[in-house]
C-alpha positions in Angstrom: 0.0 0.0 0.0 2.7 2.5 1.0 6.3 2.2 0.0 9.2 4.6 0.6 12.4 4.0 -1.4 15.4 5.9 -0.2 13.5 9.0 0.8 15.9 11.9 1.8 15.3 15.5 2.7 18.0 18.2 2.7 17.0 21.8 3.4 18.5 24.7 1.5 20.6 25.7 4.5 22.3 22.3 4.4 20.5 20.5 7.3 19.5 16.9 6.5 16.2 15.9 8.0 15.9 12.4 6.5 18.6 9.9 5.4 17.5 7.4 2.7 14.3 6.1 4.4 13.1 2.8 3.0 10.0 1.0 4.3 6.8 -0.7 3.3 3.5 -0.4 5.1 0.9 -2.9 4.0 -2.9 -2.2 4.0 -4.4 -2.6 7.4 -1.1 -2.1 9.4 -0.9 0.6 12.1 2.7 1.9 12.1 3.9 4.1 15.0 6.9 6.4 14.4 8.7 7.3 17.6 11.9 9.3 18.3 13.1 12.5 19.9 12.2 16.0 18.9 14.0 16.9 15.7 14.4 13.2 14.6 12.5 13.8 11.4 9.1 12.3 12.3 7.0 15.2 11.0 9.2 15.7 7.9 8.7 12.0 7.1 5.0 12.2 7.3 4.8 15.3 5.2 7.1 13.9 2.5 4.6 11.1 2.0 1.9 13.5 0.7 4.5 16.1 -0.5 3.5 18.8 1.9 7.3 18.7 2.2 9.1 17.8 -1.1 11.6 15.0 -0.7 15.1 15.8 -2.0 15.5 12.3 -3.4 13.8 8.9 -3.4 10.3 7.7 -4.2 7.0 7.6 -2.3 4.6 5.1 -3.8 0.9 4.9 -2.6 -1.3 2.1 -3.9 1.0 1.7 -6.8 1.2 5.4 -7.8 4.5 7.2 -7.6 3.5 10.3 -5.6 6.9 12.0 -6.1 6.3 12.0 -9.9 2.8 13.5 -9.9 2.1 16.9 -11.5 0.1 19.4 -9.3 -3.4 18.4 -10.5 -2.8 14.7 -10.1 -1.1 15.3 -6.7 -4.3 17.1 -5.5 -6.3 14.1 -6.6 -4.0 11.8 -4.7 -4.1 13.9 -1.6 -7.8 13.4 -1.6 -7.2 9.7 -0.9 -4.7 10.4 1.9 -6.3 11.4 5.2 -4.2 13.6 7.4 -4.8 14.3 11.1 -2.7 17.2 12.4 -1.3 17.8 15.9 -2.6 21.4 15.7 -6.0 20.2 14.3 -5.8 22.5 11.2 -9.5 23.4 11.7 -11.4 26.6 10.7 -12.4 28.0 14.1 -15.3 30.2 12.9 -17.0 27.2 11.3 -19.1 24.6 13.1 -17.8 21.2 13.8 -20.0 19.7 11.1 -18.7 22.2 8.5 -15.1 21.3 9.4 -15.9 17.6 9.1 -17.5 18.2 5.7 -14.3 19.8 4.5 -13.2 16.1 4.1 -15.4 16.1 1.0 -14.1 19.2 -0.6 -12.1 17.4 -3.3 -15.3 15.6 -4.5 -17.8 18.4 -4.0 -16.6 21.1 -6.4 -15.4 24.6 -5.8 -18.7 26.6 -6.0 -20.7 24.1 -4.0 -17.9 24.0 -1.4 -17.8 27.8 -1.2 -21.5 27.9 -0.5 -21.2 25.0 1.8 -23.8 23.1 -0.2 -22.8 19.5 0.5 -24.6 16.5 -0.7 -27.2 15.1 1.7 -25.4 11.7 1.8 -22.2 13.5 2.8 -23.9 15.4 5.6 -25.5 12.1 6.8 -22.1 10.4 6.8 -20.5 13.3 8.6 -23.2 13.2 11.4 -22.8 9.4 11.7 -19.0 9.8 12.1 -19.5 12.6 14.7 -21.8 10.3 16.7 -19.3 7.4 16.3 -16.6 9.7 17.7 -18.7 10.9 20.5 -19.2 14.5 19.4 -22.6 14.2 17.8 -24.1 16.6 20.3 -21.5 19.2 19.3 -21.8 19.2 15.5 -23.5 22.6 15.4 -21.1 24.4 17.8 -18.3 26.6 16.5 -15.1 24.7 16.6 -13.3 27.3 18.7 -15.7 26.5 21.5 -14.7 22.9 21.7 -12.2 21.3 24.0 -8.9 20.0 22.7 -10.1 16.4 22.7 -13.3 17.3 20.9 -11.3 19.3 18.3 -9.1 16.3 17.7 -12.2 14.2 17.1 -13.4 16.7 14.5 -10.0 16.3 12.8 -10.4 12.5 12.8 -13.9 12.7 11.4 -12.8 15.0 8.6 -10.0 12.7 7.6 -12.2 9.6 7.7 -14.9 11.4 5.6 -12.5 11.4 2.8 -12.7 7.6 2.5 -8.9 7.6 2.4 -6.6 4.7 1.3 -3.9 5.9 3.7 -4.1 7.7 7.1 -1.3 10.0 8.3 -1.4 11.2 11.9 1.0 13.7 13.4 1.3 13.7 17.2 -2.4 13.3 17.8 -2.1 13.2 21.6 0.6 15.8 22.2 -1.6 18.4 24.0 -4.1 16.0 25.6 -4.3 14.6 29.1 -3.4 10.9 29.5 -7.0 9.6 29.6 -8.1 11.7 26.6 -4.9 10.7 24.7 -5.7 7.0 25.1 -9.3 7.5 24.0 -8.2 9.5 20.9 -5.6 7.0 19.8 -8.0 4.1 20.4 -10.5 5.8 18.1 -7.9 6.4 15.4 -6.6 2.8 15.5 -10.0 1.2 15.6 -11.2 3.4 12.7 -8.1 2.4 10.6 -8.6 -1.3 11.3 -12.3 -1.2 10.6 -11.5 0.2 7.2 -8.3 -1.8 6.6 -6.3 1.4 6.2 -2.6 1.6 6.3 -1.9 4.2 9.0 1.3 6.0 9.9 1.2 7.7 13.4 3.8 9.9 14.8 3.9 9.6 18.6 6.1 11.0 21.4 4.6 8.6 23.9 6.3 5.2 23.9 3.8 3.4 26.1 1.0 4.5 23.7 3.0 3.2 20.7 3.5 -0.2 22.5 -0.1 -0.4 23.4 -1.8 0.4 20.1 0.6 -0.1 17.2 1.2 -3.2 15.1 4.7 -2.1 14.3 7.1 0.6 15.5 9.9 2.4 13.8 12.4 4.5 15.8 13.9 7.5 14.1 17.1 9.2 15.3 18.7 12.1 13.4 16.6 11.3 10.3 17.5 7.6 10.1 15.7 4.4 11.1 17.4 2.8 14.1 14.6 0.4 15.0 12.0 -1.3 12.9 10.0 -4.1 14.6 7.4 -5.2 17.0 6.3 -2.9 19.8 7.3 -5.7 22.2 10.9 -5.4 20.9 11.3 -1.9 22.4 13.7 -3.0 25.0 15.7 -0.6 27.2 18.6 -1.1 24.8 16.5 -0.2 21.8 15.1 2.9 23.5 18.6 4.0 24.4 19.5 3.6 20.7 16.6 5.8 19.8 16.5 8.4 22.5 19.9 8.2 24.3 20.9 7.0 27.8 18.1 6.9 30.4 16.4 4.5 32.8 13.9 2.9 30.4 12.6 0.1 32.6 9.1 1.4 33.0 8.6 2.3 29.3 10.0 -1.0 28.2 7.6 -2.8 30.5 4.7 -1.0 28.8 
């Protein structure tokens, strides 16, 4: 489903964010990406849908070389890649429902989107998703009046309304309390598995990665230093990823 072949990113000032990343993520697999700040996690995610342009290498999604697409074809491809952002990337003045329906912009058309005239079936799906994600009672509230966890649920619903082939999730629990963080990540993982989506999730919380992911890769300085089972994140492996520390509690899960 997703294949990265030697993906590297060097910025104009000379800093290298990614060093020849190669990996495959099959349909239905939930892959967690862990690593310290500055390891390249967000850059990796954004290279997949070319929000950041890779310097070299290939990104292939469902057999299509994303790195070779012209702008119009890239926009169509992005419509099949759901993205959930750490900072939510919502329009605060719109209602939760309108933000969720933004997941259908690519298939709605410019003028209908501008007038927020969405198809009845899309509205019904959006409401169903909101109820599934426990924000059904808030769909007509302005998004800036929602809590952090509710806003994250709006972002999840918007991404799922795209009917994506691939789900990219950037630090979805970074600003949430532990209980809300577990609930949000559980919803993302359950939704991905129900739809047999390949999902790549950046996480700063190792216990959450061990609890919810099928597979974990560890990034350090833009290179993969671990790729394997969550159960394989031993203290030695965590030291290789993050540096020297007492990792006994995290390794125990």
